[in-house]
Every structure is written in structure tokens, then in C-alpha cells.
N, C-alpha and C positions, 0 to 999 in steps of 0.2 A: 503494500499500500505507501511505504515510504516513496519508492522510488517513483509509483505510476503519480504520486503527487509531484514530487517534484518535477518530474516531465511536464504535469499540466505548466506551474508556475513559469520553467522554460521556456514552453511554448507561449503563455502570457507576455511574457518579455519582449519575444520574438514577433510577436502579433498586439499590442498593447491598444490596438481600436477592438479587438474581443474579449474584452474585459466587463463588455455593456451585456455580455450573454453571461456573465459568471455574477451568482449573488453568493454571499458571506455572511451567517449568523452574526448577530452582534455582540454574545455572549461566546459562544464554544470559535468563533473565527472558524468555523467547516465554511469551506467551499464546495460549489457544487453549480451545474447549469443551471441556467433559468428554465422553466415551464414553456415558456414561450420559444425556443430555439426553432427556428422553423428546420424542417430537414432538408429545402432546398439551399440551405447555406453553407457555401463553400468549406467551412470549418468545421461544419456541425460535427462531422463523425469522427473528427481530430478532438474534440470537446467532450464529445460524448466519453471516447476511449480513456481521456484523461481524468475527469472530473463525473461524479455521481450527480444525477437529479435532485434537487436541492429546492424545496419551497419553502420558500417564508411566510410569516404572517404579515398584518400590518404594523408590527411592532418592532419586527426584523429578526422575528426568533427562529428558526429552526422547528421540526416538529420535537425532538426531544427536548427542547429547552424550554417549549412553551408549556409542554407538558410536566416537566421538573416547575416550573414557576407557577403554575396550577396548582398542584400540590402542595407547594409552600404557600399557598394563599389562603388553600381550605383547610391547612393545618393550623394557619395563623404564624406560622414563622417569619414571613414577610417582613 
């Protein structure tokens, strides 16, 4: 996984304009491609091979971080 992540970061360094297709969770900093990435986009295959799909909520949290935040707020720890 580390090599794949490094390959993805190197690819983004080579083509910085593709960062618009990458999401990053504000809490865990995980990177992944946006759901809106079109199949017709030339770099779609490369981005999908280097990154996993990553959906963010309206607060910029991935599903895991959103669930953890929700669990903490329900127990009153937040």
C-alpha cells in the first residue's frame, strides 16, 4: 500500500492539474479519487490504480472519520 501511495503522490507531482480529482479527509488525511472522476478522462485509469475511491461528507470527513465523530458525539465525549 505504501508503494502504491508513493506512486500516486509522484504521479500527482508530475501532473499537478490532476489534484482536482483527489479528495483528502481533513481528519485522517487519507487521499482518494473523487466519485465524479469520469471514465473518459485520460488519467482516470492511472488515478484509479494509484488511489482508492474516497467520498467525503459536507464537512470534509471520510466515512470512517464521520462514523467515529458521530460515535463520540452520541456518547458525549466530543
